[in-house]
KOLZA-182895 format. One record per residue (C-alpha): residue in three letters; chain; x negated, y, z negated. Coordinates in Angstrom, 3 decimals. Each point is the difference from the previous one (the first is absolute). Layout:
% residues N
ALA A X Y Z
...
% end
This chain:
% residues 335
MET A -21.300 9.132 5.763
THR A -3.100 -0.151 1.312
ASP A -2.295 -3.095 -0.318
ALA A -1.989 1.711 -2.868
ASP A 2.948 1.135 -1.992
ALA A 1.328 -3.444 -0.291
ARG A -3.620 -1.085 -1.458
ILE A -0.434 2.878 -2.699
LEU A 3.886 -0.704 -0.756
GLU A -1.096 -3.733 -0.410
ARG A -2.897 0.440 -1.977
LEU A 1.678 2.748 -2.042
ARG A 2.986 -2.635 -0.859
ARG A -2.022 -2.349 -1.717
GLU A -2.705 1.678 -1.356
PRO A 0.313 2.826 -3.229
VAL A -2.320 2.569 1.696
VAL A -1.860 -0.355 2.853
SER A -2.575 2.019 0.797
GLY A -0.939 2.212 2.861
ALA A -3.485 -1.487 0.606
ARG A 1.556 -3.850 0.273
LEU A 2.860 1.603 2.315
SER A -2.840 1.297 2.365
ALA A -1.803 -3.301 -0.557
ASP A 2.772 -2.284 1.020
LEU A 1.603 2.368 3.153
ARG A -3.383 0.866 1.212
VAL A 0.714 3.430 -0.180
SER A -1.334 2.910 -1.491
ARG A 1.212 1.296 -3.483
ALA A 2.034 3.548 1.655
ALA A 1.593 -2.674 2.262
VAL A 1.469 -1.761 -2.901
TRP A 1.144 2.777 -1.318
LYS A 1.022 0.800 3.550
HIS A 2.934 -3.073 -0.475
ILE A 0.001 0.559 -4.158
GLU A 2.475 2.807 1.349
GLN A 1.324 -1.207 3.068
LEU A 1.365 -2.251 -2.913
ARG A 1.547 2.576 -2.134
ALA A 1.491 1.499 2.866
ARG A 1.742 -3.300 0.443
GLY A 1.354 0.599 -3.494
TYR A -2.767 -2.082 -2.133
ARG A -1.175 1.655 -3.479
ILE A -3.462 -0.486 0.137
ALA A -2.207 1.302 -2.834
ALA A -3.731 0.320 0.580
ALA A -2.274 -0.059 -3.159
ARG A -3.563 1.217 0.160
ALA A -2.683 -2.220 -0.105
ARG A 2.775 -2.992 -0.083
GLY A 1.761 0.197 3.288
TYR A 3.718 -0.556 0.916
ARG A 3.183 -1.456 -2.207
LEU A 3.567 -0.539 2.724
ILE A 2.819 1.414 -3.115
ALA A 3.015 -0.422 2.017
SER A 1.254 -0.758 3.393
PRO A 2.487 1.858 1.771
ASP A 3.667 -1.140 -0.563
ARG A 0.385 0.041 3.867
LEU A 0.951 -3.010 1.962
LEU A -3.708 -0.340 1.389
PRO A -1.304 -3.192 1.864
ASP A -2.810 -0.536 -1.547
GLU A 1.398 0.284 -3.314
ILE A 3.331 -2.675 0.586
GLY A -2.876 -1.607 1.753
HIS A -2.836 -0.832 -2.327
LEU A 3.054 -1.373 -2.252
LEU A 1.524 -2.509 2.545
VAL A -0.103 -3.717 -0.177
THR A 1.644 -0.730 3.265
THR A -1.175 -1.200 3.237
ARG A 2.090 1.736 2.199
PHE A 2.668 2.782 -1.145
GLY A -1.681 2.851 -0.812
ARG A -3.006 -0.269 1.240
VAL A 0.129 2.143 2.912
ILE A 2.007 3.643 -1.815
GLU A 0.518 3.156 1.638
HIS A 0.555 2.517 -2.353
HIS A 2.128 3.475 1.134
GLU A -0.008 2.739 -2.440
THR A 3.430 1.299 1.385
ILE A 2.552 -2.422 2.480
GLY A 3.104 0.061 1.497
SER A 0.571 -4.155 -0.938
THR A -3.222 -1.874 -0.498
ASN A 2.605 -2.847 2.210
THR A 0.171 2.136 3.012
ALA A -3.819 -0.026 0.194
ALA A -0.126 -3.989 -1.393
LEU A 2.421 -0.867 3.195
GLU A -2.597 2.218 2.020
ARG A -2.979 -1.923 -1.447
ALA A 1.561 -3.425 0.506
ARG A 1.053 1.079 3.698
ALA A -4.035 0.439 0.666
GLY A -0.806 -3.138 -1.323
ALA A -0.820 1.338 -3.628
PRO A -0.422 -3.668 -2.087
GLU A 1.970 -1.528 -2.330
GLY A 0.021 1.667 -3.459
THR A -0.728 3.410 1.335
LEU A 0.772 2.645 -2.793
VAL A 1.659 3.211 0.733
VAL A 0.175 2.513 -2.909
ALA A 0.727 3.273 -1.100
GLU A -0.140 2.290 -2.705
ARG A 3.420 1.677 1.211
GLN A 2.044 -0.327 3.164
THR A 2.351 2.017 1.060
HIS A 2.761 -1.840 1.980
GLY A -0.138 -3.628 -2.165
ARG A 3.062 -2.012 1.116
GLY A 1.350 -2.721 -1.206
ARG A 2.907 -2.653 0.740
LEU A 3.205 1.039 1.499
GLY A -2.112 3.421 1.107
ARG A 0.545 1.459 -3.719
ARG A -3.777 2.100 -0.864
TRP A -2.452 -1.097 -1.995
VAL A -1.159 2.820 -2.593
SER A -3.457 0.426 0.163
PRO A -1.847 2.366 -2.704
ARG A -3.543 0.829 0.840
SER A -2.666 -2.843 -1.560
VAL A 1.962 -1.297 -2.866
ASN A 1.402 -3.058 1.231
PHE A -0.703 -2.969 2.620
TYR A 1.084 0.755 3.535
GLY A -1.579 -3.086 1.963
SER A 0.573 -2.146 3.899
PHE A -1.528 -2.582 0.234
VAL A -0.591 -2.104 3.760
LEU A 1.152 -3.642 0.009
ARG A -0.095 -2.596 2.809
PRO A 1.956 -2.839 -1.688
THR A 0.795 -2.984 1.896
LEU A 3.999 0.142 -0.282
ALA A 2.722 0.202 1.750
PRO A 1.611 3.030 1.182
ALA A 2.958 -1.508 -1.799
ASP A -2.392 -0.882 -3.647
ALA A -1.406 3.740 0.042
PRO A 2.063 0.967 -2.865
GLN A -1.518 -2.275 -2.452
ILE A -2.713 2.333 0.293
ALA A 2.255 2.648 -1.901
LEU A 0.659 -2.301 -2.245
ALA A -3.172 -1.362 -1.105
ALA A -1.634 3.607 0.124
ALA A 2.226 1.020 -2.937
LEU A -0.996 -3.448 -2.032
ALA A -3.668 1.547 0.381
VAL A 1.054 3.297 -0.816
ALA A 1.779 -1.491 -3.180
ARG A -3.342 -1.787 -0.830
ALA A -2.132 2.684 0.295
LEU A 2.668 2.317 -2.296
ALA A 0.419 -2.419 -2.803
PRO A -2.695 0.471 -1.760
LEU A 0.669 3.916 -0.086
ALA A 3.027 -0.728 -1.097
PRO A 0.228 -3.647 -1.728
GLY A 3.625 -1.682 0.292
ARG A 1.122 3.219 1.622
ILE A -0.493 -0.290 3.396
ALA A 2.997 -1.218 2.398
ILE A 0.785 -0.703 3.575
LYS A 3.327 1.141 1.431
TRP A 0.397 -2.148 3.257
PRO A -0.691 0.581 2.370
ASN A -3.026 1.847 -0.424
ASP A -0.021 2.792 -2.925
CYS A -1.701 -0.577 -3.229
LEU A 1.552 1.815 -3.389
LEU A -1.841 1.054 -3.235
ASP A 2.538 0.266 -2.552
GLY A 3.102 -0.150 2.517
ARG A -1.289 2.794 1.891
LYS A -1.831 0.025 3.706
VAL A -3.865 -0.009 -0.390
ALA A -1.003 -1.380 3.772
GLY A 1.256 -0.442 2.882
ILE A -0.846 -2.175 3.554
LEU A 0.693 0.781 3.822
THR A -0.732 -2.354 2.192
GLU A -1.153 0.686 3.543
MET A -0.316 -2.563 2.830
ASP A -1.492 -0.146 3.436
ALA A 0.911 -2.909 1.987
GLU A 0.732 -1.808 3.020
LEU A 3.502 -2.440 0.046
ASP A -2.411 -3.002 -1.194
ARG A -2.454 1.277 -2.256
VAL A -1.233 2.377 -2.536
ARG A -2.951 2.580 1.245
ALA A 0.095 1.854 -3.349
VAL A 2.378 0.917 -2.556
VAL A -1.417 3.240 -1.886
LEU A 0.871 0.069 -3.768
GLY A 0.767 2.993 -1.642
ILE A -0.374 0.663 -3.917
GLY A 0.493 2.495 -2.432
VAL A -0.225 -0.458 -3.659
ASN A 1.375 3.114 -2.227
LEU A -3.646 -0.087 -2.499
ASN A -0.802 2.847 -1.375
ALA A 2.984 2.542 0.955
SER A 1.544 2.464 -2.146
ALA A 4.168 -0.062 -0.336
ARG A -0.183 3.613 2.027
ALA A -1.251 -1.706 2.762
PHE A 2.829 -1.792 0.732
PRO A 2.682 1.854 1.363
ALA A 3.063 0.742 -2.237
GLU A 2.266 -2.748 1.418
LEU A -2.526 -2.451 -0.278
ARG A -0.688 0.640 -4.012
SER A 2.119 -2.318 -1.593
LEU A -0.403 -3.075 3.043
ALA A -4.472 0.181 0.719
THR A -2.433 0.045 -2.949
SER A -4.212 0.309 0.037
VAL A -2.030 -2.596 -2.230
ARG A -1.228 2.476 -1.625
LEU A 3.677 1.785 -0.710
ALA A 0.907 -3.680 -1.528
THR A -2.895 -1.029 -1.422
GLY A -2.027 3.400 -1.075
ALA A -3.337 -1.367 1.023
ARG A -2.025 1.272 3.149
VAL A -0.465 -2.328 2.844
ASP A -3.188 -0.559 1.506
ARG A 0.759 0.116 3.763
VAL A -2.782 -1.635 1.675
ALA A -0.368 -2.805 -2.894
PHE A 3.897 -0.685 1.115
ALA A -0.426 0.521 3.752
ALA A -3.035 -2.406 -0.096
ALA A 2.967 -2.555 -2.905
LEU A 2.474 -0.024 2.982
CYS A -2.530 -0.417 3.026
ALA A -0.258 -3.181 -2.368
ALA A 3.123 -0.978 -0.596
LEU A 0.849 0.745 3.580
GLU A -2.171 -2.099 1.311
ALA A 0.460 -3.145 -1.938
VAL A 4.051 0.535 0.385
TYR A -0.121 0.451 3.706
ASP A -2.275 -3.246 0.374
ARG A 1.949 -2.559 -1.982
LEU A 3.077 1.204 2.032
LEU A -1.790 -0.854 3.010
GLN A -0.958 -2.958 -1.049
ALA A 2.706 -1.129 -1.396
GLY A 2.951 2.214 0.449
PHE A 2.148 2.222 -2.399
GLU A 1.234 -3.785 -1.221
ALA A -3.555 0.488 -1.725
LEU A 1.008 4.022 -1.567
MET A 3.654 -0.650 -0.543
ALA A -0.144 -1.235 -4.077
GLU A -2.715 2.929 -1.037
TRP A 2.004 2.608 2.153
ASN A 3.573 -1.629 -2.261
THR A -1.925 0.983 -2.899
TYR A -0.542 3.775 0.334
SER A 3.514 -0.090 2.222
CYS A 2.427 2.218 -1.602
LEU A 2.771 -0.694 1.652
THR A 0.458 -3.589 -0.322
GLY A 4.022 -0.165 -1.950
ARG A 1.035 3.457 0.656
ASN A 2.833 1.218 2.209
VAL A -0.844 2.078 3.287
VAL A 1.065 1.061 3.165
ILE A -2.600 -0.644 2.466
GLU A 0.857 2.337 3.379
CYS A -2.598 -0.158 2.928
ALA A 1.154 1.280 3.548
GLY A 3.820 0.516 -0.524
ARG A 0.300 -3.056 -1.581
ARG A 0.703 -0.631 -3.802
SER A 0.288 -2.795 -2.116
THR A 0.854 -0.132 -4.116
GLY A -0.702 -2.939 -2.050
THR A -2.464 -1.043 -2.535
VAL A -3.554 -0.498 0.450
ARG A -1.096 -3.910 -0.350
GLY A -3.969 0.784 0.730
LEU A -2.053 0.301 3.004
ASP A -0.080 -3.733 2.000
GLU A -3.830 -1.406 1.623
HIS A 0.223 2.677 3.185
GLY A 0.422 2.794 -1.817
ARG A 4.076 0.647 0.653
LEU A 2.272 1.276 -3.300
VAL A 2.271 -2.449 -1.160
LEU A 3.175 1.044 -0.533
ALA A 3.217 -1.199 -1.701
GLY A 3.333 1.404 1.659
ALA A 3.468 -0.662 0.215
ALA A -0.987 -2.001 3.102
GLY A -2.952 -1.980 -1.182
ASP A -3.502 0.564 -0.048
GLU A -1.651 2.483 2.315
HIS A -3.586 -0.206 1.323
ILE A -0.793 4.235 0.306
VAL A -3.154 0.736 2.086
ALA A -0.753 3.589 -0.802
GLY A 3.065 3.318 -1.305
ASP A 0.065 2.485 -2.513
VAL A 1.336 -0.837 -3.681
THR A 2.475 1.380 -2.019
LEU A 0.845 -1.338 -3.346
VAL A 3.258 -0.083 -1.075
ASP A -0.104 -1.124 -3.501
GLY A -1.189 3.020 -0.869
TYR A -3.069 -1.362 -2.019
ALA A -1.600 2.775 -2.305
GLY A -3.901 -1.298 0.331
LEU A -0.514 0.300 4.231
ALA A 0.251 2.875 2.299
THR A 3.749 -1.090 2.039
ARG A -1.088 1.378 3.593
SER A -3.525 -0.921 1.524
ALA A -2.098 3.000 1.247
SER A -2.465 -1.807 1.787
ARG A -3.261 0.788 2.066
% end
């Protein structure tokens, strides 16, 4: 978007009707040039009405995660202040990792309307239908030791839960380590990838997929009992641009708190969203299986599992419920 396009759009957002003469004078261009910029905005999906002798009126903005649309709603200082938008991309995480290695600033966000190779934890595929959900990856440059980097995914799950909570009050939960659930079905997933040396983190790419407006048909048949979208669960369409801005704000707040005070400062709120506390589970990681009852998270973000041999503190793994709790999808399908 050109600077002139952006200035016209800003004026149209602020005022009900703006005359072509005023826009011409403000931009110091001809009326014909103003018309050309209006046509460029229309080509980008903005619905702009023109009334003879009155001026231009913005009727609707496109349902796309455009940088200018997200940008004018941001309250952050870093997160989302640089946005790269794609109509279609293989994976936002792959692109964000490339940008991180090229020196992109912290908070850079790569978003896409559709992913062809969206991926998740443990090599799983993330289903990414066009222009109905949020698919984005953030570049982070945390002052954490590599061993503490997994706490970022835990903090991100809390931020996603915060952003989703107003859309479905009292119905959002977190399934350790970083799945967000709505009415017991997966609604969001998180994938972190790290570029690090032995003793320091150069960058972390935080990929987040949130099912906002997807229909049931958007999910493969085998996932329809496990996954949902906000619209499927509530019947209300989500403003994806507003959600993206809210997510940026929640992430920046939670991430900064993590860096300043450690995961211990987030632990109490995280545990209020946890759906595994008190449940009997099996956790598998790298061929090792642990069975027990979940006590919650410790101050380092590790899952505390009470087993036959005592408490075990687990850093990562794939969780399966043993007790068949009907209100929770029994197996992760993580991003």
